[in-house]
N, C-alpha and C positions, 0 to 999 in steps of 0.2 A: 448475903445481901449485904455488905459493910457499904456499898456505893448508895444505899438507902439513908440507913439510922446514922449515919457519919454526919452529916450535917442536918441532924435533930437538935433542938437546942436541949441541954439539961434541966433546963428550968419550963419545959415545955411539958403537959401532961400526954403521955401515950396516946390519950386517946383524942387528943388533938393534934397526931402527925398527920400529915396529908396522907391516906389513903388507909388508914388507920379507924374502923367503926366499933365504939362500943354500944353496949347492951343497953335499953331504955330501962330494966329492970335492975338489971347486972350492970352497973354504970361504969365498974372497975373492970369488968370483963369483955375482952374482943371478940364482938361475933362475925366480922368481915374483914379480910386484907384485899383491897380494891384498890390493883398498882396496874394497870394495864399503860402499856408504852409509856410507861416511866424511868427508862433509863436503868434497869436494876442489870446489873453483873453480879458474879462470884458462883456461890452454892446456896440451896435452898439448907437451914441449918434442920439438922433432926429436931432443936429443942422446939420446932413448929407442933408437936405432936402434945406439948404441954398446954395447948391453947384450947382447953376441953371444951369452951363453948363456941367453937368458931363452926361458923355452917357456909361461909364462903369464901371461895380465896382465886381470887382473879389475878394470876400473875402475866396474863397473854402480853405477844411482841415485846419481850423485853431481850436480854442478852444473859441470862444464865444459863449456866452448864452443872456437869455434873449427874449425881443421879438423883431421881427422884427416892425420898426419906421414905423408907419401912413405918418410922415412927408415925406416919399421917394416917397409916389402919388405927389408930386409936382416937383421932376426931369421930365421935361416933354420931356428932351433932352434922355433921358436915353434909348439904345436899348441893353443894355447887364446885368444882374444879375446874378451872381453866390454867392450863400451864403450854396454852400452845404458841408456838412460833418463837420457839427458842434453842437452846443448845444441848438439851439435856440429854445423856446417853445412859446407856446400861439397860436394864428389864423393869417392866411396870411391874411394881410391886405386888408381889401376891395379896401382901395386907390391905389394901384397897377395899379387898371385898370385906370386910369388917366395918365399912363405913356403908352400915345398911340403909340410913336416909337418903343415901346420896342419889340426887336425882338427874344431872348432867356432869360428864368427866369429857374434857377435851384438851387430848394431849397431842392435837396433832403437829403436825410441820418442828419433828426435833428428831432425833438421831435415836431413838430407841429400838433396841433389840430385841433378839428373842422370841418365845412364844407367845402368843394370848394366854395369858392365864385363864386356864378353863374355871378359876372361883369365881371371876366375873359374871358368871352367872348365876349367883347368889344374891347379886341387887337388883331385889326384885322393886323394888320404885323406880329404877332407871329409866328415863325417857332418853336420854339423845346421848349418842358416845361416839366421842371424834378420835379416831386412830390412824386417820391418813397421814401419808407424806411423814413416813419414816424406815427404818431395816427390819419390819417385823418378820418372819419368817414360819414356817411350818404351817400348821392345816388351821382353819376357822372351827373353834372348839366347838361342839354340839351343843354344849351348855349356853350356850347364847338363846340358843331356842324355850330357854327355859325363860326370857324375860319376857313376861306379858304386857309389861307396860311401855315395850321401849317400842318407840315413834321412831327414830333417825338412827341409822347407821352407818359409820364411815371409815371404810377401810380399805379406801384404795391409796395408789402409791406404794406399796409395800411387795416383797417378793413373796408372799403369802400362795402355799400351793394347797393341790389336794381338790378335791370337790366341794361344791357347796353343802354344809350338811342338809340335809332334808327338813331337821328342825326350824332352818329359816325361815320356811317359805310357810309355816304355821302360824308365823305372828302377826293375826290378824292387825293389830295394832300400829302397824310398821306403816309409815308414809314415804319415806326416803331408805332407800338400797343401793348405796355407793361400794360397788366392787373393782370399778376399773384398775388397770394396769398392776393387776399379781401375775401369779402364773394360775391360776384354777383351770381345772378340766370337767369333764363331765356334760353331760346335758343338763337341759331345763325342763323340771316336773308339768307333765301335759296339761295339768291343768291349774296352769301358773295365772293367778287371775280370777279364779272362781273362787267363791263363798269361803271354803277352808285354804286358801293358798295366796296370802299377801293381797286381800281383796279391796284395803284401801290404801295401796299404793300413788302417791302422785309424781315420784319421781326416781327412774327404774336406770342404772348404769353400770353396766359390766362389761366397758368397752377394753380391749386391749389385754386379753386373756387368751386362754389355748380352749374355749368351750364351743363344742359341736351338737348336732341333731338338728332338727327341725324349730321353726320361731312356731311357739304355741299359738293356735287360734284363739284360746280362751284369754288370750292379754285384752282380748275384745271389751272383755267383761270389767275393766278397770276403767271407769265411769270418769275418775276424778284423773287420770294420769293424764301429768303435763311434759314430763322430761323422758325419753325413751331411748337411751344411748348400748347398744346391743355392737357396735362398730369393733371391727377390727380383732373378729374372732374366726371361728371356720363354721359358722353354720352354712347349714345348707337347705335344698328346696327351695319351696318359692316364698315369697311373703305374702300372708294370708291378706287377703282382700276383706276380709271383714276388719282390718285396724283402721278402716275408714269411718267408724262408729264411735272412736276415741274423740270426741267433740271438744276436749279441753286439751289438746295435745297441740305444744308448741316446738319440742323439738322432736325430730323423729330420724335418728342415726343408725344405719345398719351399715357404715362403710365396711369396705374391705374384708367380706365374706365370700362366700362360694354360694349364692343366692341364685335361683335362676326362676327363669318363666314357667307358668303352668303350660303342659303340653298344648297348642291351639290357642293359646292369649295373646294375639299378637297385636295388643295396643294396651296392655301390661294396665291389668284391668285393675292390680292392687294400689298402684300409682293415681291412677282419675281416681277411686276412691279416696285416697287421701289427700288430693288437689281439690276436689270438689266439696266436702264433705268437712274438713278439718278446718274451717273458716282463722284460728288463731294460729294455725302451725308460721311459725317463724323461722325453723330451719327442716330442709329435706332433703338428706344425704343416703345415695345409695349408693355414690359413688363404687368403683374397683370388687365388682361383683362378674356373675353371668349371666346379667338379665338379656335376653335377646327382642326383637319386634321390635315394634314402631313406636317414637314417642308419643301420648297420649293425644289424638287429633282434638282440634279446634271445636267446640259445642256449645252451646248457649252457658251450660252450666259451669267450664271447664274456663271459658271466656271471661264468666264473672268473677272469676276469682283473681282478677286482677287488683282488686280493689282490698286485699288479704295483706295482712302484715309480714309475709315472704322475704327473707332478708338474706338466706343462704341456700341456693338450691345447687345440687351434687349429683350427676348422673354418670360423670367419667367413666373412664374404662369400663364399659359396657359394650359391647356390640348391640349396640341400638342405633334404627337407621330412622333416617325421614330428614324433612326441610325442618328449619327451625319455627316453629307453630306458636300464632300469634297471643297464644294466651303465654308463654312465657315474655315477648317481649312487653308485654302490659304490667309486669310485674315492678309499678313504680317505686317500691320500696327497696329492691334486691341491691345487695350489696356486693355477694360472692354469686358469679354465675361460671359454674365448674362441668365443662363437656369437653373435656380432653378426652382423645384418643377413642371417638365413637365413628358411628358410620353417617354421620352426618353428611346432606349431598346439598345440592343447590346452590344460590348465591349467600352471601351473608345479607341480611333485611338490613336498610338504612333506619328501619325501627330501634336499632339495637341504642342509638343515640339518643332515646327516649329515657332510657336509664342511667337517667344522670348521676344517681346515688350508687351506681357501682363502685367499688373501691378494688376487686380483683373478678378481673373477666379472663377465661383459658378456656379457646376453643380451638387449641392446638393440636394436629395428628388426625383431621378428620378430611373431609372429602369436599371440602368447598369449590368454589367455582368464580370466575370474574376476580372484581376487583374487589378492595375493605372498601368500603364507604366511607368518605369524607365524615358525614356524621356523628361517625366514633370521636370526633374532635369535639363533640359538644360534651363527652363524658371528663368535666374536668376535676373530677376530685380524685384520691389516690387509685390509679387501674393498675394492674398487672395485666398487661395485655399480650398474648401468646397466641399468634394465629400463624402457626408454621406454614409453611409453603408444601402442597401437594402437590403429586405433576397435571392436576388440572387447574391450580391457581396460579393467576398470572402476576402476583402480588403478594408481599411476606413483609411483614415487621418484626421488630424485637420491641417488647417493653418493660418498664420497669416501673415502680414506686413512684409516684408523684405525678406531675402534670404532664396530661398529654396535651398538644396542642394540635390542631389540624395539619399542619405543615410537620409533625412530626417525621422523618422522613427516615433513609436507610443508614442513617451514618452508626447504628448501634451504638451510640451514646448513651451511659449510665449518668444519671444524674446523681449528683452530693449533695442536694439538700433535701432537709426535711425532718420530720420529728420522730418519737422513737418507733412508730409505722414505717417509716421510709427505713430507715436502719433496719430493720429487718427484711425488709422488701430487697434493699440491693443488696442485702446476702445470700438472700433467699434467688435472685435474679444471679449474681456470681457460681450461685452453688450449682443450677441449674446446667451450666456450661463447665464443669469439670468433670476430668476424669477420675474413677474410683477405682480403686484397690482394696484388696480383701487379704486379710493374714494367711487364709484359708483358701484355696479352688473356689471359683463359683461358675458352673456351668452353666445356673439360670440365668441368663441374661433379663429375661424379663421380669424375673421375683427381682433382680437388681434394680431395672428402672423404675419397678413399683414404689418399693421400695422407698428409693430416694425422691418420687412423687408424693409420695405420704408423708415425708420426712418435710419435704417443700411445703406441700399442705396443709400440715400440724403449725411449723412456723407462720405463714399467711394468717391463721385465724387469730394467732396472737397479733398479729398487726393489726387485723382490723378489728379486734377487741381494744387497743389500746388508741385507736384513732379517735373514738367515739368524738361526737361533737362537744357534751358536756362533760366536765373534767371526772365528774361522779360516778358515770357510765363504764369510764374505763378501766380494766385489767389492772388490781394493785402491782406493785412491783415485786412485792416480796412472790407474789402468783407466778408472776410473769417468770423470775426467777426459777421458780418452783417446775414451771409448766416446760420450759428450754431445757431445764434438767434431766427430768424424764423421758423429752424429745433425744437426746443426746445420746440417754444410758439406752434408749430401745433400738435407736436406728444405726448410730454413730459409733459405737464403741464396737473396735474390732476392725474399724475402715479408717482409710487413709485418702485423705480427697488431694488430689493434685491438680492446682488451679492451675486454667489456662490464660 
């Protein structure tokens, strides 16, 4: 950390150095190092273990490399440790378990490897544990289930494997459980959400793993649940209709599973319940499943849903039938409408032009007839319009991210101007016109297309988040980079794209 202290004046007492906080009672004892976003580089000195009065270390968002010193285990007064978003390597020191007073550990967005130390289960005071976006491997230690005060656990974006230890589901204090983008397998416990199995969850994310089995209906007991993402797994069976009881729900993402409708449920009652009861819902994505039947029909309850906050509606890649109902066309806050490759029929309604906040519109691979309504030209925001021609469609267009004027014709020219979201969108548009080959033979062409489509949809999601009107609502660039790397690793490793 010579980049930090080399500029400190020899005449200036170290308690007056920027980011160094000394105690009030012990005035010459350093109690906190508060240096986030400070341009620090180099390694963390093992002599940090000599600062025995240290209670807080904040080194996040710097350029530190090397290993985390095992000497940190000497800091028995430490209650806060943040080393996030650096380039630290090596394993998590087992000695951290000696910091018995620690309440927050944040080591995410580094290059840490090895197993998660089982000894972290001895940190009985810990409330928040961030280990996401590293290269941690092995299984999740069952000893983490001993952390009776743990409120937030983040283990996403690691190659963790094995089953989720049953002991984790006994943590009644847990409000956030993030396990996405790992290699976990197994079933969810049938009592998940009951008084004995994570009853206080606010956020549950297990997307992009290899989880199987049915969705537990007991999830409906999680009255405080706001974020639920079980997408990109291999869940089977129906979506429990009682999940509509989750009044606090904002995000509901079950995309890319093997979920089916209940026999005889022609109007997808589970979706109807969500649509009519969850008034705070912002994202509803059940695309890439095996849901059959008809879109929930118009009714006074469903039509009143138009005043909701829904911004992202994904139903594509399900053999669902019917015309576009009015309740979808009344979703005035909608930004993403993804209805690709369904069995939708009839004409494209002119009311589509009322959805002026749309940024992504994908109606491709359906059975629409007639012409594309000119009112689509009213959608002047960033839009991806993909309305691929079918045998009974008289008009087809190709779209891109950018302004779509009413006179946008069939010249198929791709715009070259725009902000970050436009750049991402242009890449997606080009990628959708590629021929893809793999290093190993691939016979399941539908699976290949689904993977490409899922890849593009993931990229477009980032583009939408980056195009928020207010800068403080846009995704931070370090998160954009991390997300793009994850998409690359998940969908494109072993794939060569031949651009047309």
